[in-house]
N, C-alpha and C positions, 0 to 999 in steps of 0.2 A: 504494500500500500504506500503510495507516494503521499507524504504529508507536507502541507504548506507550512514552513517554518524552519527553524534551525536550532541546534544545540550549541551551547558554549559554557565554559567554566563561569560560575557565578563569582562576582566580585563584591566587595563590601558595599558598593553602590546599589547592588541588587538585593540587599538584605531585607528591606521593607517589602519588596515584592514577594520574596520567599516566605516571609512571616505572614503576609496576607493570604497566600495560598494555603499555608499550614492552618491558619485560623479557620478557614472554610472546611477543613477536613474534620469529620466527626470522630475524633479520637478520644475526646474527653480529658485530655491532659495538656498542660502547657509545655511547649518544646522550644520556646524562643531562645533560651540560654544555650541549649544544645545546638540549635540551627545556627546561631551566631558563631559559635565556636567552629562548626563544620564549614561554614562559608569562609571564615578567616583561615582555616587550615587548607582550603582548596579542595574540599571533598564534595562540593555541590555543583551539579551541572543543571542548567536551566534550559527549557525549551521556550523559545519566543517566536512570536509572529508580529510583524509590524511594530517592533520595539516593546511589545507587551509580554511579560512572562506568563506562560500558560501552564507550566508544570516544572517540577524539579525532581531530581534524584540525588540521594546522598549515597555515595559509593566510597567505601573505606578500604584502602589497600591492606591486605594481610591481617585483617582484624578478626577473622573467624577461623580458628585453628590453622593459622598461617595462610589462609586463603582470603581473597577479596570478598567483600560482603556488601550487598545493597541494603542499607539500613532503612531508608525511607523512600517512598515514591508518592508524589501527590500531583494531581491534575485539577485545574480549575473546573468547577462543576459544569460550566457551559461548554467545555472543550473535551469532555469525556466521550469515549467511543469514536474518536476521530484519529487515532493512531499516535497521539502524543505520548502516552505511557509506553507503548511499544517502542517508539523512537528513543525514549530515555533509557529503557532497559537495554536496547541494542547498543547505545552509547556506552553504557557501563560494561557490557560484555566486551566490546571492541577495545576499551581502554584498560581492561583488567591487567594487573601486573602479575597475575598467577594463571596457571593453565585451566583452572576451574574457579567459577565464581558462585557464591551462594546468596540466597535471600530467604526470608520467611514471612509468613502472614498468618493471621488467625484463621482457624477453620471457618469461622462465621463470615469471613470476607470473600464471599463467592465471586465477585467481579475480579479480584486479584488472582484467586486460584485459577479462574478461567483464562485470564490473561497469560499467566505463567505457563499453563498447559498448552495454550495455543501457540506461544512463542518457543516451544520446545524445551522448556525447563523440566528436568526430571525430579520426581519426588524422592527426597532423601530420608525423611522420617518425621516423627511427631514428638513434640516436647510438651509435657504436662507441667503445670505448676507456675507458669508465667502469668497467665490471665485465668483465674479460676473458672472452670467450666467451659473454656474456649481454647483448646490446644493450639499451639503454634505449629504450623506445618512448614517444614524446611525443604527448599528446592535448590537445585544446582544446574549449572549449564557449563559445558566445556567452552572455554574462551579461545582456544587455539585449535 
């Protein structure tokens, strides 16, 4: 799917846009301190169209058992199901510093599970005890 827009590394000037996208995500917890640190560390890539950030991905090198990990992925509500998330995930895969990259999502996040399966991510396993009653599903993809 050809998507109108581009991806680039977020800069501190993009922080407000990243935080606005995050506030719109229904996660129920504040992540501004975490996202501020990740933007300053160079771990955030944004998808933009016409100068407007429509999504972001937090991709941390070697942070999961020595492998790269996609910590967060968020897309503007009005831009979902348009290939933005797929483009951001592919960006993380292509820029991975390890031969395999991982991510996870709650079992209840059916849209993310569907996205990962459609994009060729393999199921690695399930973790209990992170969010009570909603196991974390771990996925991976070969990056090379």
